C-alpha positions in Angstrom: -16.2 19.1 3.3 -14.0 16.9 5.7 -11.1 17.9 7.7 -7.8 16.1 7.3 -6.9 13.8 10.0 -4.9 15.4 12.7 -1.9 13.7 14.2 -2.6 12.2 17.6 -0.3 13.5 20.2 1.1 11.1 22.9 0.1 11.7 26.6 2.7 11.4 29.0 0.4 9.7 31.4 -0.6 7.1 28.8 0.5 3.4 29.6 1.0 2.8 25.9 4.3 3.5 24.4 4.8 6.5 22.0 5.1 5.7 18.2 8.7 5.8 17.3 9.2 7.6 14.0 12.2 6.2 12.2 15.0 8.6 11.1 15.3 8.8 7.5 18.3 7.4 5.9 20.6 9.4 3.5 22.2 7.8 0.7 25.1 9.1 -1.2 26.3 8.3 -5.0 28.3 5.2 -4.7 26.7 3.7 -1.6 26.2 0.1 -1.9 22.5 -1.0 -0.8 20.2 -3.9 -0.5 16.5 -3.8 -1.5 14.0 -6.3 -0.5 12.7 -6.8 -4.0 15.5 -5.9 -6.1 18.6 -7.2 -4.1 22.0 -5.7 -4.2 22.6 -2.6 -6.0 24.8 0.9 -6.1 23.3 4.4 -5.8 24.2 6.3 -9.0 22.0 9.3 -8.2 20.2 11.1 -5.3 17.5 13.6 -5.3 17.9 15.2 -1.8 15.2 13.8 0.5 13.1 12.7 -2.4 14.6 9.6 -4.2 17.6 7.7 -5.1 18.5 6.1 -8.4 19.9 2.7 -7.9 21.7 0.4 -10.3 20.7 -3.2 -9.5 22.8 -4.7 -12.5 19.8 -5.8 -14.7 17.8 -2.9 -14.0 17.9 0.8 -12.6 15.3 1.8 -10.4 14.1 5.1 -8.7 13.6 4.4 -5.2 11.2 7.1 -3.3 12.1 8.3 0.2 11.4 7.1 3.2 13.3 4.1 1.6 11.3 1.6 3.8 12.5 -1.6 1.9 16.2 -0.4 1.1 19.3 -0.4 3.6 22.6 0.7 3.2 25.4 -2.0 3.3 
């Protein structure tokens, strides 16, 4: 059996910068968004912290958190 990889902690004396964890975005129904692959859209449904259902005009997609390719306009 193998152990899961542990999260490495940043030492204060390290010459390297600590990793910045991006804050997750929160979307509400009616928000206008842009997605790298699908383009402009409007949020039509939200599952708290899990996913957002977005209407992109020609298609509706369920975008999973952490929403790396989607930003609020």
